[in-house]
C-alpha positions, 0 to 999 in steps of 0.5 A: 500500500502506498503512503499518502503524500505530505508535500506542503502540509503542516507538521501536524498534518504530516504527523497524522499522515505518518500515523495513518501510514504506520497503522497500514504498515503495522497491521496485516490484511488492512485493505483501506483506511479513512479518517472522516470529519464529523460532517462526513468529509474525507480528511485522510485516506490510504488510497494511493490513487487519491494523491497527486504524486500517485497520479503523476507516477501513473498509478491507478487507484487500488481496487481492494477497498469498498469499490476501490475508493476512499470516498466510498469508505468515507461514506460508509464510515460516516453512515455507520457513525451516524447510525450508531450515534442515533442508536446510542441517543435513542438508548440513552447509552452515552457516546459510541466508542467503536463499531465493527461489522463482520462480513463473509469476505471482510470486516469494517471497523469504525472508531470515534476520534474526537469532535465527531471525527471517525477512523474507518478501517476495511480489513480482509477476511483474514484480518485479526480483528483484535489486532486491528481494533488495538492498533486503531485505538492506538491511532485514536489515542495519538491523533485525537488531540491533533485533529483540531478544526484548523487541521481538519480544514487544512486536510480538506483543502489538501484533498480538494486541491488533489481532486482539482489536480486530477481533473486537469 
């Protein structure tokens, strides 16, 4: 899996990218990862085809995530986050910490980061769910205090400029 580009980003944004890359490299059988803001927008992903450097190198986006797209994973993560938040409110059970969906051919994990932001991981059928959950918790513990409104804005702008670059 290719690491996301960090060229021109702040130190905090580079640190978040480093944490994401570390998660991907340390946990076997992760297919894709996405960090999503509270309003459902993709902030950071493992999708190598989503970076300007990957497009310039002629790399095509991976096709092992949900329909191969970080945006699709972000949509799923946001929807599951919203659904579980509604369930927790209805049941008067406090904040949702994490959600796991086990399927025949893979797993989807969603974990709260901070201020409604979410970490989503799509794992293969052979992934060790406890290892994935443990490393996600480490990521959340390290990234939670860094994911400020200013950083979320910077990451959104970075993704928007990447998308603009891909349409040229």
